[in-house]
VOLOGU-896902 format. One record per residue (C-alpha): x, y, z. Coordinates in Angstrom, 1 decimal, decimal comma, m for minus. Layout:
X/Y/Z
...
This chain:
8,4/m74,5/m4,0
6,7/m76,6/m1,1
8,0/m75,9/2,4
10,1/m78,6/4,4
7,0/m78,8/6,4
4,7/m79,6/3,9
7,1/m82,6/2,6
7,1/m83,8/6,0
3,5/m83,8/6,4
2,7/m85,1/3,0
5,0/m88,0/3,1
4,6/m88,9/7,2
4,0/m92,2/8,1
0,3/m93,4/8,0
m1,9/m93,1/11,5
m1,8/m96,4/13,2
m5,3/m96,8/12,4
m5,6/m98,5/8,7
m3,5/m95,6/7,0
m6,7/m94,7/4,6
m7,3/m91,0/5,9
m3,3/m90,0/5,5
m3,4/m91,3/1,8
m6,7/m89,6/1,1
m5,3/m86,5/2,8
m1,9/m86,6/0,7
m4,2/m87,1/m2,6
m6,6/m84,3/m1,9
m3,7/m81,7/m0,9
m1,7/m82,8/m4,0
m4,6/m82,0/m6,4
m4,9/m78,8/m4,6
m1,6/m77,7/m5,3
m1,8/m78,8/m8,8
m5,0/m76,8/m9,1
m3,1/m73,6/m8,2
m0,3/m74,7/m11,0
0,1/m73,6/m14,3
m1,5/m77,0/m15,2
m4,5/m75,9/m12,9
m5,0/m72,6/m15,2
m5,0/m74,9/m18,1
m7,1/m77,8/m17,3
m9,3/m75,7/m15,3
m12,8/m77,1/m14,3
m11,5/m80,9/m14,9
m8,9/m80,6/m12,3
m11,2/m78,8/m10,0
m14,0/m81,7/m10,3
m11,1/m84,0/m9,5
m10,1/m82,0/m6,4
m13,3/m81,8/m5,0
m14,0/m85,4/m5,8
m11,0/m86,2/m3,6
m12,0/m83,9/m1,0
m15,4/m85,5/m0,4
m13,7/m88,6/0,1
m12,2/m87,1/3,5
m13,7/m87,6/7,0
m12,3/m87,8/10,4
m8,7/m87,4/10,9
m8,2/m87,3/7,1
m10,7/m83,9/6,8
m8,8/m82,6/9,9
m5,6/m83,1/8,5
m6,6/m81,7/5,4
m7,6/m78,3/7,2
m4,3/m78,3/9,1
m2,2/m78,4/5,8
m4,8/m75,5/4,3
m4,3/m73,5/7,5
m0,5/m74,1/7,2
0,6/m74,3/3,8
m1,8/m71,9/1,8
m1,6/m69,0/3,8
0,5/m65,8/2,6
4,0/m66,0/3,1
5,2/m64,0/6,1
8,6/m62,7/4,3
6,8/m61,6/1,1
4,3/m59,7/3,2
6,9/m58,2/5,2
9,2/m57,0/2,2
6,1/m55,6/0,5
4,9/m53,7/3,4
8,4/m52,2/3,8
8,4/m51,1/0,3
5,2/m49,5/0,6
6,5/m47,5/3,7
9,0/m46,3/1,6
7,1/m45,6/m1,5
3,4/m45,1/m1,2
2,5/m45,4/m4,6
m0,3/m47,4/m6,3
2,1/m50,1/m7,8
3,3/m50,6/m4,2
m0,1/m51,1/m3,0
m1,2/m53,2/m5,7
1,8/m55,6/m4,7
1,1/m55,5/m1,1
m2,6/m56,5/m1,6
m1,2/m59,3/m3,6
1,0/m60,9/m1,4
m1,3/m60,2/1,5
m3,9/m62,4/m0,2
m3,5/m65,9/0,7
m3,0/m68,8/m2,0
m6,4/m70,3/m0,3
m8,6/m67,6/m1,9
m7,2/m68,4/m5,2
m7,7/m72,2/m4,5
m11,5/m71,5/m3,8
m11,8/m69,5/m6,7
m10,5/m72,2/m8,9
m12,6/m74,9/m7,0
m15,6/m73,0/m7,9
m15,2/m73,7/m11,6
m16,5/m77,4/m11,1
m20,0/m78,1/m11,3
m21,7/m77,8/m7,8
m18,2/m76,0/m6,6
m20,3/m73,4/m4,9
m22,5/m75,8/m2,9
m19,1/m77,8/m2,1
m17,3/m74,4/m0,7
m20,4/m73,6/1,3
m20,3/m77,2/2,8
m16,8/m76,8/3,4
m17,1/m73,6/5,6
m19,6/m75,5/7,6
m17,1/m78,1/8,5
m14,6/m75,5/9,2
m17,0/m73,3/11,4
m18,3/m76,7/13,2
m14,7/m77,2/14,7
m13,6/m73,7/14,8
m13,6/m73,4/18,7
m11,3/m76,2/19,0
m9,5/m75,4/15,8
m8,4/m71,8/16,2
m5,6/m72,1/13,8
m8,3/m72,7/10,8
m9,4/m69,0/11,3
m7,6/m68,0/8,3
m9,4/m70,3/6,3
m12,8/m69,1/7,8
m11,9/m65,6/6,8
m10,8/m66,3/3,3
m14,0/m68,5/2,8
m16,3/m65,7/4,5
m14,6/m63,2/2,3
m15,2/m64,9/m0,8
m18,9/m66,2/0,0
m19,7/m62,8/0,9
m19,0/m61,7/m2,5
m20,6/m64,3/m4,3
m23,6/m64,4/m2,2
m24,0/m60,4/m2,7
m27,7/m59,3/m2,5
m27,3/m58,6/m6,5
m26,9/m62,4/m7,1
m29,9/m63,1/m5,1
m33,5/m63,6/m6,4
m36,3/m63,4/m4,2
m39,2/m65,9/m4,7
m42,7/m66,5/m3,6
m43,3/m70,2/m2,3
m46,7/m71,3/m2,3
m48,1/m74,6/m3,0
m47,2/m74,7/m6,7
m43,8/m74,4/m5,5
m41,7/m77,7/m6,6
m42,0/m80,5/m4,1
m38,1/m80,6/m3,6
m38,0/m77,0/m2,5
m41,2/m77,4/m0,4
m39,5/m80,5/1,5
m36,4/m78,4/2,1
m38,6/m75,7/4,0
m39,8/m78,7/6,2
m36,1/m79,6/6,6
m34,7/m75,9/7,6
m37,6/m74,5/9,6
m35,5/m73,7/12,8
m37,9/m71,3/14,7
m41,4/m73,3/14,5
m41,1/m76,9/13,3
m43,3/m77,7/10,2
m45,3/m80,9/11,6
m45,8/m82,3/8,0
m47,5/m81,6/4,6
m50,8/m80,7/6,0
m49,2/m77,6/8,3
m47,0/m76,7/5,5
m50,3/m76,3/3,5
m52,0/m74,1/6,0
m48,6/m71,7/6,2
m49,0/m71,3/2,3
m52,6/m70,4/2,7
m54,0/m67,4/1,1
m53,5/m65,1/4,3
m50,0/m66,3/4,4
m46,9/m65,5/2,7
m43,6/m67,4/2,4
m40,7/m65,7/0,6
m37,1/m67,1/0,1
m33,8/m65,8/m1,3
m32,1/m68,2/m4,1
m29,1/m68,1/m5,6
m28,5/m69,1/m9,1
m25,5/m71,6/m8,2
m28,0/m73,2/m5,8
m31,5/m73,2/m7,9
m33,2/m75,6/m5,6
m31,7/m74,3/m2,2
m33,3/m71,6/m0,4
m30,6/m69,6/1,3
m33,0/m68,0/4,0
m36,8/m67,8/4,1
m39,5/m65,8/6,1
m42,9/m66,6/7,0
m45,7/m64,2/7,1
m49,0/m64,1/8,3
m51,5/m61,3/7,5
m53,8/m60,0/10,3
m55,9/m57,5/11,6
m53,8/m56,1/14,5
m50,6/m56,9/15,8
m50,5/m60,9/17,0
m49,8/m61,4/20,4
m49,6/m65,2/20,6
m47,9/m67,6/17,9
m50,0/m71,0/18,5
m53,3/m69,4/16,8
m50,6/m68,5/13,6
m49,2/m72,2/13,9
m52,8/m73,9/14,0
m53,2/m75,8/11,0
m57,0/m76,0/11,5
m57,3/m72,2/12,0
m59,6/m70,4/9,6
m58,4/m68,8/6,5
m59,2/m65,5/6,1
m59,4/m62,6/3,7
m55,8/m61,3/3,3
m57,5/m58,2/1,5
m58,8/m57,2/4,8
m55,6/m57,5/7,0
m54,0/m54,1/8,2
m51,0/m56,0/9,6
m48,2/m58,4/8,4
m46,5/m60,3/11,0
m43,1/m61,9/10,3
m43,4/m64,9/12,6
m40,4/m67,1/11,5
m36,9/m66,4/9,5
m34,7/m69,4/9,0
m31,3/m69,0/7,8
m30,8/m72,4/5,7
m27,0/m72,8/4,9
m24,8/m73,2/8,0
m21,8/m72,6/5,7
m23,2/m69,2/5,2
m23,3/m68,1/8,9
m22,3/m64,2/9,3
m23,3/m63,4/5,9
m26,4/m61,0/6,2
m29,3/m61,5/4,2
m32,3/m60,9/6,8
m32,3/m56,8/6,3
m32,5/m57,3/2,6
m34,9/m60,1/2,7
m37,5/m57,9/5,3
m37,3/m54,8/3,7
m38,2/m56,2/0,2
m40,8/m58,6/1,6
m42,4/m55,5/3,2
m42,1/m53,4/0,0
m43,7/m56,0/m2,0
m46,5/m56,6/0,5
m47,3/m53,0/0,8
m47,6/m52,9/m3,1
m49,9/m56,0/m3,1
m52,1/m55,0/m0,1
m52,4/m51,2/0,3
m54,3/m51,4/3,4
m51,4/m53,1/5,5
m50,1/m50,5/7,8
m48,0/m52,2/10,0
m44,9/m54,6/9,5
m44,1/m56,7/12,8
m42,4/m59,8/13,8
m43,6/m61,9/16,9
m40,2/m63,1/17,7
m38,8/m65,7/20,5
m36,6/m64,7/23,1
m34,2/m67,7/23,5
m31,6/m66,4/25,9
m33,9/m65,0/28,3
m34,4/m67,8/30,9
m30,8/m68,4/31,0
m29,8/m65,0/31,6
m32,4/m64,9/34,6
m30,8/m67,9/36,2
m27,4/m66,4/35,8
m28,5/m63,0/37,1
m30,4/m64,8/40,1
m26,9/m66,2/41,2
m25,6/m63,0/41,0
m28,3/m61,0/42,6
m30,0/m62,4/45,7
m33,4/m60,4/45,2
m33,9/m62,5/42,0
m33,6/m65,8/43,7
m37,1/m66,3/44,8
m38,4/m65,6/41,8
m36,0/m67,8/40,1
m37,0/m70,5/42,2
m41,0/m70,2/41,6
m40,1/m70,9/37,7
m38,8/m74,1/38,9
m42,5/m75,4/39,8
m44,4/m77,4/37,2
m47,4/m75,2/38,1
m46,1/m71,8/38,1
m48,1/m70,7/35,6
m51,4/m71,0/37,6
m50,1/m68,6/40,1
m48,7/m66,1/37,6
m52,4/m64,4/36,9
m52,8/m61,0/35,7
m52,0/m59,1/38,6
m49,5/m61,7/40,2
m46,3/m60,3/41,3
m44,4/m63,2/39,5
m45,9/m62,3/36,3
m45,4/m58,5/36,8
m41,8/m59,0/37,5
m41,0/m61,3/34,9
m42,2/m58,9/32,2
m40,3/m56,3/33,6
m37,1/m58,0/33,8
m37,4/m59,5/30,3
m37,8/m55,8/28,9
m34,6/m55,2/30,8
m32,9/m58,1/29,4
m33,8/m57,1/25,7
m32,5/m53,4/26,3
m30,0/m53,7/28,9
m28,3/m57,3/28,9
m25,0/m57,0/26,9
m22,7/m59,4/25,1
m19,5/m57,8/24,1
m21,4/m54,4/24,1
m24,2/m55,6/21,9
m27,3/m57,0/23,1
m27,2/m60,4/24,6
m30,1/m61,9/22,8
m29,3/m63,1/19,2
m32,6/m62,6/17,8
m32,6/m58,7/19,4
m29,3/m58,6/17,8
m30,7/m59,5/14,4
m33,7/m57,2/14,4
m32,5/m54,2/15,8
m29,3/m54,4/13,6
m31,8/m54,4/10,6
m33,5/m51,4/12,2
m36,6/m52,4/14,1
m37,9/m51,3/17,2
m38,8/m53,1/20,2
m42,5/m52,6/20,6
m44,3/m54,7/22,9
m43,9/m57,8/25,0
m46,5/m60,6/25,1
m47,1/m62,8/28,0
m47,6/m66,7/27,4
m47,4/m66,0/23,7
m45,3/m69,2/23,1
m46,8/m71,9/25,4
m44,8/m74,6/23,5
m42,4/m77,0/25,9
m39,3/m75,0/24,1
m41,2/m71,5/24,4
m41,8/m72,1/28,2
m37,9/m73,3/28,7
m36,2/m70,5/26,9
m38,6/m67,5/27,7
m40,8/m68,6/30,3
m43,5/m68,4/27,3
m42,9/m64,5/26,5
m42,3/m63,3/23,0
m41,7/m60,0/21,9
m43,3/m57,8/18,8
m40,5/m56,0/16,7
m42,1/m53,3/14,6
m40,6/m52,3/11,0
m41,4/m48,7/10,2
m40,1/m48,2/6,7
m39,4/m44,6/7,3
m37,6/m45,2/10,3
m35,6/m48,2/9,6
m32,4/m46,7/8,3
m32,3/m44,3/11,4
m32,9/m46,9/13,9
m30,1/m49,2/11,9
m27,7/m46,1/12,1
m28,3/m45,6/15,7
m27,7/m49,5/16,5
m24,4/m49,8/13,9
m22,6/m46,6/15,5
m23,7/m46,5/18,9
m25,4/m50,2/19,7
m28,5/m48,0/20,6
m31,6/m50,1/21,3
m34,6/m48,3/20,1
m37,8/m49,3/22,0
m41,4/m48,1/22,5
m42,0/m45,7/25,5
m44,1/m48,7/26,9
m41,3/m51,2/26,9
m38,5/m48,5/28,0
m40,6/m48,1/30,9
m41,2/m51,5/31,8
m37,5/m51,9/31,8
m36,9/m49,2/34,2
m39,2/m50,6/36,7
m37,4/m54,1/36,9
m35,5/m55,0/40,1
m32,5/m54,7/38,6
m33,0/m51,2/37,4
m33,8/m49,9/41,1
m30,6/m49,2/42,8
m29,3/m47,5/39,6
m32,2/m45,1/40,0
m31,1/m44,3/43,5
m27,6/m43,8/42,6
């Protein structure tokens, strides 16, 4: 039985604009209720297609109103939850627990399952979650919608359903175009650039899901090199010479991109890196090192905030505002030395809710990597200079240590770092007062 609040919302007067958003919303909500009814069980995919078609017509106020109804009218019944919880407290049987689990699950989850019966339903739900996430900060009541969608998508996009595929120049153009569109770390400058990234001394792998056959879920770009790379520009240069990959001893993961915003928070990267490392190790037995050359996107912002709080950093921060500061930051300069120390400190000690403040660090450390080495002016692009003063970091994946490092991070938020990087962080200005204490 629909609640009075739903009836009031469904038949409320149209907005003062043109009335269309409310009409489309009412139709979509009505179809969703029908899909959850006995009629929905019988007609299945056809009604799901009709509901998704109506949903796709929503935009602006109509879309917001739909999510408001989804949050309000498709949530668990509080009275039923309370009654089932009381029953379970009095009689902790399997039957009582099953009943409690049934009433705690929101009707939204079953609605999403039935919408998924339509052709293209999975893609539509991934896009629906993207819309929810986009406005979640200003619409906190939608958190339940996001939680339900994340729960289902986390199951549907379980590693067991994903296939790892190598992408090369023979891959269909539709997928190659998606790569250029989604690349979020180092922009691909057209087909010539892409072709170099897919040459014989390069590798690109992606996870695909059977419900989205032409949509990469996440992809990784790899350079096969001699030694651990300390600068990214040579790896991105479309005119760089192609070398024999058989002579490589190192695989550099220089770009990892999550392609679907609607799958944010669902982890794929750890599985991808491990499987790619294992596959490359079988193909090239001489590979001994698997490492990243990663950006440090939060360093400059953090440094500016730290300088405002710590007067001893103000002079250094002021020096970085000059257009020609790099010219005075030679190998033995104080600016270079202290920036490296502070960046090492940032990666190991700057926290956000008790985890590393840097998003890239959270990703790799959570996957079992070790902070290995800082690289000065490794990313000299405008973006690299703005976010990290041009520095990049190598994370190393030692397959025998990955699980131990992951457990240390998961259980204690421990940051595993090389001795050299640990020492560098301890020598920073922000560490010195702690040593004296």
